[in-house]
C-alpha positions in Angstrom: 163.6 108.9 119.4 160.3 107.2 120.2 159.0 104.7 117.5 155.6 105.5 116.2 152.8 102.8 116.4 152.1 101.7 112.8 148.4 101.8 113.6 148.6 105.3 115.2 146.1 106.8 112.8 143.3 104.5 114.2 141.4 105.1 117.4 142.5 102.9 120.2 139.2 101.0 120.4 139.1 100.2 116.7 142.8 99.2 116.8 142.2 96.7 119.6 139.2 95.3 117.7 141.3 94.9 114.6 144.0 93.1 116.6 141.4 90.8 118.2 139.9 89.9 114.8 143.4 89.2 113.4 144.2 87.0 116.4 140.9 85.0 116.0 141.5 84.6 112.3 145.1 83.4 112.9 143.9 81.0 115.5 141.1 79.7 113.2 143.5 79.1 110.4 145.9 77.2 112.8 143.0 75.0 114.0 142.0 74.4 110.4 145.5 73.3 109.4 145.7 71.0 112.4 142.3 69.5 111.7 143.1 68.8 108.1 146.5 67.3 108.8 147.0 63.7 107.8 147.5 62.3 111.3 144.3 63.9 112.5 142.5 62.6 109.4 143.7 59.0 110.2 142.5 59.4 113.8 139.1 60.6 112.6 138.9 57.7 110.2 139.7 55.3 113.1 137.1 56.9 115.3 134.4 56.6 112.6 135.3 53.0 112.0 135.1 52.3 115.7 131.8 54.0 116.1 130.4 52.1 113.1 131.5 48.8 114.6 130.0 49.8 118.0 126.7 50.6 116.3 126.7 47.3 114.5 127.4 45.4 117.8 124.6 47.4 119.4 122.2 46.4 116.7 123.2 42.7 116.9 122.8 42.8 120.7 119.3 44.3 120.2 118.3 41.6 117.8 119.8 38.9 120.1 117.9 40.4 123.1 114.6 40.1 121.2 115.4 36.4 120.4 116.5 35.7 124.0 113.4 37.4 125.3 111.1 35.3 123.1 112.8 32.0 124.0 112.9 32.9 127.7 109.2 33.7 127.8 108.4 30.4 126.0 110.7 28.4 128.3 109.2 30.1 131.4 105.7 29.3 130.2 106.7 25.7 129.4 108.2 25.2 132.8 105.2 26.7 134.6 102.7 24.7 132.6 101.7 21.1 133.0 102.0 20.5 129.2 104.4 18.0 127.8 104.5 19.9 124.4 107.8 21.7 123.9 107.2 25.2 122.4 108.0 25.7 118.8 110.7 28.4 119.5 112.6 26.0 121.7 112.4 23.3 119.0 113.7 25.7 116.4 116.5 26.9 118.7 117.6 23.3 119.2 117.5 22.6 115.5 119.6 25.7 114.8 122.1 24.8 117.5 122.7 21.3 116.1 123.0 22.5 112.5 126.5 22.1 111.1 126.4 25.5 109.2 125.5 27.3 112.4 128.4 25.8 114.2 130.8 26.7 111.4 129.4 30.2 111.2 129.8 30.6 115.0 133.4 29.4 114.7 134.2 31.9 111.9 132.6 34.8 113.7 134.5 34.1 116.9 137.8 33.8 115.1 137.1 37.0 113.1 136.2 38.8 116.2 139.4 37.6 118.0 141.5 38.6 115.0 139.8 42.1 114.8 140.4 42.7 118.5 144.0 41.7 118.2 144.6 43.9 115.2 142.8 46.8 116.9 145.2 46.7 119.8 
């Protein structure tokens, strides 16, 4: 004896639509469960931390580029001129480079950067 289809009372088109909707709902629920799983949450957190650090590095590079541009323009103007007067930006840069606090800060930043890179990998 032939088994009857449990959805035999519905038209074929509506039955197919219902099956498609059920399949989409089941797939959506599965994707939601995977997305909310602890391992995926950890990966999302790591990616967000990485993007934040990348943004911070980009901002620091932008600020450094402005400073380098200013000093470069002053140095270029000084070298092209006949003046013996050293530009103020170069004087300030030399003072900062010779400062003990700056050298200590540079050492700390480079060691923290090295430790962060080593921990990241």
